[in-house]
N, C-alpha and C positions, 0 to 999 in steps of 0.2 A: 682851333685845337688848343687845349690848355697844356703848356709845357710842364714836364714832370717837376722841374725845380720850383714852379709857382703853384703847384696843386694846393688848394686851400681846403681844410677840413675844420668843422666846428662841432663840438659836442654840447648838448643842452639837456637839462632836466626840465621838461615842460610841465610836469605835474598835471597831466591831462591835456589832450589835444583834440577833443571832440567839438569844441565851440568854433564855428567858422570864423568869427571875427578875430579870435586869438590866433588861429592858424594864419590868417591873412597878414596880420601884423608881424608875426615871427618870420614868416617866409619872405616877406618884402624886406625886412631888416637884414636877413641873411643874404639876400640878393644884393643889397646895397653894399654889404661888406665883401662881396665877390666870393662867397663861399661856394666851392664846387661840390663838395660832398658833405651833407648835413646828417649828423648822428643825433637821434632823439631818444630819450628814455622816459619812462612813465607816461607813455602816450595814452594809456587806458583804452586802447582800441579793443573791442571785442572781436574775437576771431570770426564770428558769423555776422558781424555788423560793422565792418571797416568802412568809414566814409569815403566817398569818391573824391579823390584829391586831384582834380583837374586844374592844377596851378599852372600859370603861364610861364613860370620860371623853373620850378622844380617838377619835372615831367615824369620821372621814373621813381617809383616807391617800392620798398621791400620791408615787410613787417614780420615781427615775431610777436604774436598776440595770444591771449588766452580768453577764457569765458568770463572773467571778472572785469566789469567796466570801471572799477575804482582802484585798480592796482596794476602794476607791471606794464609790460608792453614796450617794445623797442622798434625803431624804424630807421631806415637809411634812405635818404632822398638824394637824387642826382640832378644837378643843374643842367638845363638844356644845352648850355654851351660846352659841356664836358662831352667830348666825342669819345665815348667809351663803349666797348662791346661787352655785354654781360655774358660771361662764360658759364657761371654756375652760381647758385644761391642755396642757402640752407637756413631754416628758422626753427626755433624752439617752440613746441606746442604750448609751453607754459609761459611764453612771453619773456624769456630770460635772455635770449640772444638772437642775433641775425648775422649771418656771414654772407659776404658777397665777393665773388671773384670777377675782376674786371680786366680787360685788356685795353690799355691806354697807349696809343702809338704802338710801339713794339714791346712794351713792358707789361708784365702781369702784376696785378695788385690783388691782395686779399684783404678786404676790410672786415674786421671782426668787432662787433659791438656787443658787449656783455654787461648785463645787469644782475649782479649776484644777490642772493637773498641776504637778510640780516642775521641769519643763523647758519651754522655749518658751511661757512663760506669756502673753506679750503677744499672740502670734498666736492662741492658744487663746481668750483673753478677747475679742478683737475678733470672732472667729467666733461665740462664744456671744452677744455683744451684738447681732450681726446677727440671730441666731435670736430673741432677745428682742424685737427691734423688730417682728417679725411678729405678736406677740400682745399687746404692752404697750399698756395704756390706763389712763387715770385716774392715781391715785397709784401710783408705782412704788417698791416697797420691795425693796432688794437686800441679801442676806446671803451668807455663805459663807467660804471660805478661799482666798485668792489665792496662797498659797505664795510670797510675796515681800514685801519691805519697800517699801511705797509711799512713805514719807517717811523718809529716812535719819536725819534729826535727831530725829524723834519715835518712830519704830517700831523703831529699832535702837540698842542700847547701844554698839555698836562703830562706828556710823556707816557701816557698809558694807552693800552689797546685792549679790546675785548677778546682778541685772539692771542694765544700764547706765543712766546718767542719761537718755540720749535715749529709751531704751525706756520708762522710767518716765514721762517726760513725755508720750509718745504714749498710754500707758495712762491717765494721768490725764485727758487730753483726751477719750479715748473714754468714760470713765466719767462725766465731769461736764459735758462741752460739749454745748450744745443746738444746735450749728451745723447738724447734719443736719436738724433740724426747720425751720430757716429757709432752708436750701438748697432744701427742697421747695417753699417759698413763692416763692423768687426765681428758681429755675431751671426751665425747661420740660423735660419728659421726652418725648423722641421728636420726630419731625418734626411740624410743624403741618399738613402736607399730604402726601397719598399721591402727589401728582403729581411728575413730574420737574421740575427747574428750568426747562427749556425749555417744558414744558406749562403750568406755573404762570405764567411770564412771558407766554405767549400769552393766557391768561385775563385777566391784568391789562390787557394792551393792548386786548383786546376790550371790557372793562368801561369803560376810560377813553374809548375811541372811541364806544361806544354810549350812554353816560350823558350826559344833558343837564345838565352842570354849570353853575352860575350864572356868567355871563360877568363879566369884570373889565375895567373901563375902562382906557384907555391911561394915564391919569393915575395910577390906582391901581397899575397894574403898574410904572410908572416909579418911583413912590414906594417900593414894596417893594424894587426892585432897586438903587436908588441906594446908594452907599457910606454906611456909618454915620458920623455926625458926632460930633465930640468933645462937643458940647453934649448929644446924646442919651445918651452914656455917662455924662457928669457928672451929668445930671438923674437917671439911674437909680441911680447910686451914692448920691446924696443921699436917694433914696426908700427905701433899704434900712432895715429895722428893726434897731435896736440890741438887744444882748442875746441874739442867736441863736447857737447853737453853730456853730463853723466846720467846714470840711471837713478832709480829711486833711492839707492843707498848714498848717493852724493859723492862717491869716490871717483875722481877723474882719472884719465890716462896718465896725467902728470904725477899723480900720487903713486901709481903702480911703478912708474919709471924711477921715481926718486927712491922708493923703498924696495926695489926689485930684489936685491940680494937677500933681504929678510923674508920677502913674501914668496919667492919662487919655490923653495922647498915645500912649504905648506900647500901652495896651489897645485903643485905637481902631484902630491899625495892625494889631494882631494879629487883631482881630475881622474886619476887612475882608479879611484874607488867608485866612480859613477858607472852605473849599469842599469839595466831594465828593472832589477829588483831593488836598486839603491839609487834613485834619481836625485837630482838637485832638490834642495828644500824649496817649498813654494815661495818663500820670501825672496830667494835668489832669482827666481824666474819672473818676478813681478816687473812690470814696465810702466813708465810714465807716458801716457798718450798726450801729445800736443799737436797743434796744427800750424801749418805754414801756408801763407797766402799764395795762391796761384797768380803768376804775373798777368796783368791785364784783365783780371776778372773782377766782378762787382764785389767789393768787400762786405756788403750787407747780406750776402747769401752764404749759407752754410756750405753749399757745394763749391764755393770759390776757395776753399781751404783744403789742403792735402794733409791728412793725418799721418803722423809718424810715431813710432814706438821707441822710446829711449830705454834701452836695457842696461843692466849693470855691466861694468867693464870686465869683471871676471868671467861672465858668461861669453862676452865677445872674445876674450882670450881663448877660452876653451873651443869655441866654434872655429876660430882662425887656425888653431893648432890642428884640428881635424881636417879643415880645408887644405892646409898645407900638405898633409899626408895624402889626401885624395887627388890633388892636382896632377901628380905625375902619371896616374893611371887613368884619368878621365878621358884623354884623347883616344885611348884604345878601347874604351868601354862605351863611348857615346858616338852615335852616327855622325858622320862628317857634316850632314845638313844642319845639325844643331851647332850654331856658332857662338851663341851667347853664353858667357860665364864658363867657357872652356879655354884653358891656357893655349896660347899661340893660334887662336882663331879669332877672326874679326867679322863684323857685319858685312864688310865689303866683299868677302868671299861669296856670300849668297847673292850679292848684287851682280857680281861677274857671272855667276851661274844663270841668273835670270836673263841677262843680256844674251848669253850664248844660246839659251833655250828659245828666246825670241827670234834670234837670227836663224836658228834651225827650223822654226815653224814657217818662216818666210820661204823656205825651199819647197813648200807644199806638203811637208810631212805632217801627219796627224799626231798631235800631242795634247795631253790633258794635264796641265799644271794644277796641282792641288795644294792649297795652303790650309793647314789646320792649326787651331788655337785651343788650348785647354783652359783658357780663362785664367783666373787667379789660382795658380797651382796649390797655394797653401790652403785655399778654401775648399777645393774640390777633391783633395786626396783623402782617402780613408786611412786612419792611423794603423789599423791592422795590416793593410797592404804595404804601407811604408815600412813597418817593422820587419816584414819578410823580404823586402827588396834588397838588392845589393847595396853595400855601403850604408846599412840601416842605422848605424850609430849616429851619423849626422842627421839622418832623416828623423829619427826618434827625438833627437834634441830639438829640431824645428817643431815637431808635433807637440812636444811638451811646452815649448814657449808659446805656441799658438793657443793651447787650451787653458792658459792661465787666466 
């Protein structure tokens, strides 16, 4: 078995591979160089007349061929010593690419070999990358000929390219950016409900009317609805942790602490003006998305990084002020089984309950413990429902931030 660290690949433009003598010399030379995976372009194999490649060293072949025997054609060949399981393959009918997904030892590899045309390269490449996304998994290794200069300073002695700078930049992003991966995490695909807006609203109204929600005292209601005070905003700013990364505006917690006396009156006035009809400005609700590596995970895989959103500190202050007002009433409004994010409750409370239930079941009593999860609550909640729920001010703020 070939260790992953010593996996050898080679890419060649063979300018025709139909002559048996030429094939024999090239394949023997690649064997001498201990090439495990051989990538060939311009093989000129016709789709209906691919030669029998019964080579003693390179025993598995995968082709992307067309009907023209004098142009295009790409192939991937695997050495017999490479103990790889072929999981899937995909080839272009015009001979422009061949994709191969392999399992080597316990790892998945996707080998992508692309031969771009010499015109309209960016459009073709983006199309081929979309095709690749349908099969790609594990380590993605890409080779081929893009028929253009990707970096004018490095790849061209004249410093020129037939492709414009803007097109080159778009292509570089398409090749190297993992934005699509995180878009799939942050953006929902399709409607959350098959019902029309009016039908869904009717269901929300029925649920709110028929559900026996915990009542709130007049004093609690007045405390929640009263205008925010400057002291609340000041205390919240003082409680902010130092050393945290700021949001897109670049102002850190240390800035707000240093100039708190000047900022608090304006911030309090702003916060009290926020309502459903007068929300935060879109720029205020913007966030910088960055990623943090997960401990012990493969750094070459997108899934090994956890995305986080860095929001502006003034929005953090507003959210913390509202949270401070909600905290005193949460224990009386949320069932005791919910221990997360409720003051004076801890996860060990439910651990004790589980142990007691287990002991109770050992007495022969019939008991059916049920555990329910709502998944990512920010993804699966409907904004209209959130707006009509108790404590909707904080929920609406979260919804606004989510929809930026």
